[in-house]
VMD Tcl script that draws the C-alpha trace (Angstrom):
set ca {
  {112.01 115.62 99.75}
  {113.65 117.72 102.42}
  {117.08 116.68 103.97}
  {115.40 116.27 107.32}
  {112.78 113.90 106.10}
  {115.35 112.05 104.00}
  {117.70 111.60 106.97}
  {114.66 110.57 109.09}
  {113.79 107.85 106.79}
  {117.43 106.56 106.49}
  {117.58 106.40 110.43}
  {114.41 104.41 110.58}
  {115.50 101.99 107.88}
  {118.69 101.55 109.90}
  {116.53 100.87 112.92}
  {117.89 103.93 114.62}
  {114.50 104.99 116.02}
  {113.49 107.38 118.69}
  {111.06 106.47 121.55}
  {108.54 109.35 120.61}
  {107.42 110.99 117.32}
  {105.12 113.78 116.72}
  {104.50 114.01 112.95}
  {102.20 116.92 111.95}
  {101.50 119.32 109.18}
  {99.50 120.08 106.00}
  {101.48 117.62 103.75}
  {100.15 114.26 104.83}
  {102.15 112.38 102.25}
  {105.31 112.79 104.25}
  {103.69 112.04 107.53}
  {102.17 108.88 106.09}
  {105.55 107.91 104.44}
  {107.39 108.20 107.72}
  {104.69 106.41 109.60}
  {104.55 103.61 107.11}
  {108.32 103.14 107.37}
  {108.11 103.04 111.15}
  {105.24 100.47 110.97}
  {107.24 98.36 108.48}
  {110.57 98.58 110.41}
  {110.15 98.73 114.22}
  {108.49 95.53 114.99}
  {109.44 92.28 113.26}
  {106.65 90.62 111.19}
  {106.40 87.59 113.51}
  {105.92 89.90 116.59}
  {103.36 92.39 115.17}
  {100.33 90.49 116.48}
  {101.34 91.06 120.14}
  {103.60 94.16 120.00}
  {102.18 96.51 117.31}
  {99.14 98.64 117.90}
  {97.83 100.90 115.17}
  {94.80 102.91 116.03}
  {92.88 106.02 114.68}
  {92.48 108.99 116.83}
  {88.62 108.96 116.68}
  {88.48 105.43 118.05}
  {90.80 106.11 121.08}
  {91.38 108.42 124.13}
  {94.57 109.88 125.48}
  {94.49 107.60 128.52}
  {94.08 104.47 126.36}
  {97.07 105.46 124.25}
  {99.16 106.08 127.36}
  {98.29 102.79 128.89}
  {99.27 101.04 125.66}
  {102.66 103.01 125.64}
  {103.42 102.21 129.25}
  {102.98 98.38 128.86}
  {106.00 96.15 128.23}
  {106.34 94.18 124.99}
  {105.41 90.61 125.11}
  {108.55 88.44 124.80}
  {110.25 91.01 122.69}
  {112.52 94.02 122.96}
  {110.24 96.62 121.49}
  {106.58 97.51 120.74}
  {105.03 100.07 118.62}
  {102.03 102.25 119.41}
  {101.09 104.22 116.27}
  {98.12 106.70 116.29}
  {96.86 107.92 112.95}
  {94.64 110.98 112.58}
  {95.79 111.91 116.07}
  {94.16 115.37 115.73}
  {90.92 113.40 116.32}
  {92.19 111.71 119.52}
  {89.49 112.02 122.25}
  {90.63 114.52 124.84}
  {93.67 115.79 122.97}
  {92.37 119.35 123.10}
  {92.10 119.43 126.88}
  {95.11 120.85 128.75}
  {95.06 118.08 131.36}
  {95.38 115.33 128.72}
  {98.14 117.33 126.93}
  {99.93 117.44 130.27}
  {99.66 113.77 130.58}
  {101.09 113.20 127.07}
  {103.84 115.79 127.85}
  {104.85 113.95 131.07}
  {105.10 110.64 129.22}
  {107.13 112.25 126.23}
  {109.62 113.71 128.88}
  {110.20 110.08 130.28}
  {109.24 107.61 127.59}
  {109.51 103.95 128.10}
  {112.51 102.79 126.14}
  {110.89 99.60 124.95}
  {108.04 101.58 123.31}
  {107.90 103.57 120.13}
  {104.99 106.06 120.38}
  {104.05 107.79 117.13}
  {101.40 110.52 116.82}
  {100.40 111.41 113.16}
  {98.54 114.73 113.36}
  {96.91 115.91 110.16}
  {97.31 119.72 110.02}
  {99.86 121.93 111.73}
  {100.24 121.75 115.56}
  {101.49 124.78 117.46}
  {105.11 123.82 118.13}
  {105.33 126.55 120.84}
  {103.14 124.28 123.15}
  {104.83 122.36 125.91}
  {103.63 119.05 124.42}
  {105.36 119.63 121.14}
  {108.61 120.72 122.92}
  {108.45 117.58 124.98}
  {108.35 115.33 121.95}
  {111.21 117.37 120.29}
  {113.39 117.06 123.39}
  {113.21 113.25 123.75}
  {112.35 112.29 120.22}
  {111.26 113.67 116.84}
  {109.00 116.56 116.16}
  {108.40 117.07 112.48}
  {106.26 119.73 110.57}
  {105.59 118.35 107.21}
  {104.75 121.43 105.17}
  {103.25 121.60 101.63}
  {105.80 121.85 98.82}
  {106.00 125.09 96.98}
  {104.48 124.59 93.44}
  {107.88 125.21 91.85}
  {109.45 122.32 93.91}
  {106.80 119.77 92.79}
  {108.33 118.99 89.32}
  {111.66 118.20 91.00}
  {109.75 115.97 93.53}
  {108.16 114.04 90.58}
  {111.56 113.45 89.01}
  {113.09 112.27 92.24}
  {110.17 109.94 93.01}
  {110.47 108.38 89.67}
  {114.21 107.97 90.18}
  {113.61 106.29 93.49}
  {111.15 103.90 91.65}
  {114.00 103.07 89.16}
  {112.21 104.61 86.12}
  {113.06 107.50 83.77}
  {110.52 110.16 82.96}
  {110.58 112.98 80.32}
  {110.50 116.58 81.25}
  {107.14 116.97 79.30}
  {105.61 114.12 81.19}
  {106.74 115.73 84.48}
  {105.12 119.03 83.58}
  {101.95 117.34 82.41}
  {101.53 115.36 85.65}
  {102.18 118.54 87.67}
  {99.74 120.72 85.49}
  {97.10 117.95 85.58}
  {97.22 116.90 89.17}
  {98.96 119.94 91.00}
  {100.79 119.55 94.28}
  {98.83 116.65 95.58}
  {101.79 114.38 96.36}
  {99.69 111.38 97.47}
  {97.71 111.42 94.24}
  {100.90 112.01 92.20}
  {102.65 109.10 93.79}
  {99.60 106.92 93.11}
  {99.44 107.89 89.46}
  {103.20 107.32 88.95}
  {102.96 103.91 90.66}
  {100.05 103.05 88.37}
  {102.07 104.11 85.33}
  {105.11 102.21 86.40}
  {103.30 98.94 86.82}
  {102.20 99.15 83.11}
  {105.52 100.08 81.74}
  {107.75 97.59 79.83}
  {111.18 96.95 81.09}
  {113.42 100.00 80.48}
  {110.61 102.08 79.15}
  {110.53 105.81 79.92}
  {107.50 107.62 81.17}
  {106.56 109.91 78.22}
  {103.92 112.44 77.73}
  {102.04 109.76 75.55}
  {102.23 107.27 78.43}
  {100.72 109.85 80.88}
  {97.93 110.73 78.43}
  {97.26 106.98 78.02}
  {97.36 105.80 81.59}
  {96.32 108.78 83.61}
  {93.24 109.21 81.50}
  {94.00 112.43 79.62}
  {92.47 112.57 76.21}
  {95.37 112.78 73.65}
  {93.60 115.29 71.39}
  {91.02 116.96 73.82}
  {92.63 118.06 77.12}
  {93.45 121.36 78.79}
  {97.16 121.11 77.59}
  {96.00 121.00 74.04}
  {93.57 123.83 74.65}
  {96.49 125.89 76.24}
  {98.62 125.04 73.18}
  {95.78 126.21 70.89}
  {95.41 129.54 72.86}
  {99.20 130.01 72.75}
  {99.11 129.72 68.94}
  {95.84 131.66 68.75}
  {94.36 128.76 66.81}
  {90.67 129.64 66.88}
  {89.43 126.53 65.08}
  {91.26 124.02 67.33}
  {90.43 125.92 70.54}
  {86.74 125.87 69.61}
  {86.81 122.25 68.70}
  {88.27 121.32 72.02}
  {85.87 123.55 74.02}
  {82.90 122.01 72.18}
  {84.08 118.52 73.07}
  {84.48 119.55 76.75}
  {80.90 121.11 76.79}
  {79.55 117.73 75.53}
  {81.44 115.82 78.06}
  {81.33 117.88 81.25}
  {81.73 115.00 83.79}
  {85.12 114.06 82.30}
  {86.30 117.68 81.86}
  {85.28 119.69 84.97}
  {85.84 123.43 84.70}
  {87.55 124.31 87.99}
  {90.82 122.47 87.35}
  {90.96 123.94 83.84}
  {90.68 127.40 85.18}
  {93.51 126.81 87.70}
  {95.75 125.62 85.01}
  {94.95 128.44 82.62}
  {95.22 131.09 85.38}
  {98.70 129.73 86.46}
  {99.89 129.70 82.87}
  {98.89 133.19 81.99}
  {100.10 134.45 85.33}
  {103.57 133.23 84.29}
  {103.23 134.76 80.89}
  {102.65 138.13 82.63}
  {105.77 137.58 84.74}
  {107.75 136.89 81.59}
  {106.53 140.19 80.04}
  {107.47 142.00 83.21}
  {110.98 140.61 83.42}
  {113.76 142.77 82.17}
  {115.99 139.71 81.70}
  {114.59 137.76 78.78}
  {117.16 134.96 78.82}
  {115.82 131.52 79.15}
  {117.87 130.66 82.16}
  {116.71 133.64 84.10}
  {113.13 133.10 83.08}
  {113.32 129.43 84.11}
  {114.46 130.56 87.56}
  {111.71 133.21 87.79}
  {108.90 130.86 86.83}
  {110.20 127.83 88.63}
  {110.17 125.61 85.50}
  {112.80 123.78 83.42}
  {114.34 125.88 80.56}
  {112.72 123.46 78.18}
  {109.27 124.96 78.89}
  {110.31 128.62 78.79}
  {109.74 128.78 75.03}
  {106.04 128.28 75.53}
  {105.69 131.29 77.79}
  {107.85 133.35 75.55}
  {105.78 132.50 72.54}
  {102.61 133.39 74.37}
  {104.05 136.56 75.64}
  {104.82 137.61 72.09}
  {101.36 136.55 70.81}
  {99.35 138.62 73.46}
  {100.26 142.09 74.58}
  {100.51 142.88 78.30}
  {97.08 144.66 78.49}
  {95.59 141.50 76.90}
  {97.14 139.13 79.24}
  {95.89 141.23 82.18}
  {92.43 141.08 80.70}
  {92.69 137.38 80.28}
  {93.50 136.89 83.93}
  {90.37 139.06 84.83}
  {88.34 136.98 82.55}
  {89.55 133.74 84.14}
  {88.69 135.14 87.58}
  {85.27 136.05 86.31}
  {84.67 132.63 84.93}
  {85.59 131.27 88.25}
  {82.90 133.40 89.83}
  {80.31 132.42 87.21}
  {81.20 128.76 87.88}
  {80.18 129.34 91.49}
  {76.90 130.92 90.51}
  {77.89 134.52 91.02}
  {76.02 136.76 88.53}
  {75.43 133.89 86.13}
  {73.28 131.17 87.88}
  {71.87 129.75 84.71}
  {75.21 129.25 82.73}
  {76.56 125.76 82.28}
  {80.31 125.10 82.67}
  {80.33 124.70 78.91}
  {78.80 128.10 78.39}
  {81.31 129.62 80.74}
  {84.13 128.06 79.06}
  {83.05 129.05 75.60}
  {82.63 132.69 76.82}
  {86.14 132.54 78.39}
  {87.87 131.22 75.33}
  {86.13 133.81 73.12}
  {87.40 136.49 75.47}
  {90.96 135.21 75.33}
  {91.15 134.90 71.53}
  {89.32 138.08 70.55}
}
mol new
graphics top color blue
foreach p $ca { graphics top sphere $p radius 0.5 }
foreach p [lrange $ca 0 end-1] q [lrange $ca 1 end] { graphics top cylinder $p $q radius 0.2 }
display resetview
């Protein structure tokens, strides 16, 4: 979590809130996190019925929102007007309506907290954004870089008061990617099922996130690293017989990311684990896997593997191979990698 978001959450929990918030960006997890904290904190529970208004953009107009914001709270000090999916707010794209919102943001009612949650980035050069920044909070919630996600997973687990192993962190990241909302949901699900003091291990992730212990993309990756033809083909055959539970696109992403990092290792002059960990954006614990693969496959072969994965991706979309099943494509890919 960025220092700005962390500080913003701390201020809200201390009830040090601004009169206007414009929360926008590609990473909706942080937008929702801040909005949820505001919704939980600003208006006391017994006052929410009269002084808290949570609406969705598609169901409201700019004028309606401003009328809500300009009313005074009922027998209370403060009211909340929270607009989720504000990018769908009727009339928001019109200059006249943006000017009305801008005028309100420049002179907001002190007894109202107005929050706009905008999915996707909003042009912060516009006068509307500047007005919110001047009198309140303007936040652009950006997607985390992939190399920051494992640290976020570890931090999230610490906030939940649970320990997690490095292997479990990497497995969650490899399996789910940078979808923070889904990651948080899976970690919450795991945490509920843990015994007191139990650590989240790789085995726990396999069991509770629905990853087959023997037949999963990580075991396939390991078999490819060791050039274990028998095991790799056994896993691929299982995937072919269970395509719904083992869709091809996520596997291709994981394998492409893995072999891309192998190529980075091969191109690096500094082969120390510490240097390679920084280069790859992983913990030093995992560097040995990339080193082992880099030694097992020459550079020209790894470049060919990346080409084969891109070709498999094209085939999966029907390019030059309209009749191939995902199982057929995967079998061809694994054969190309191992031979």
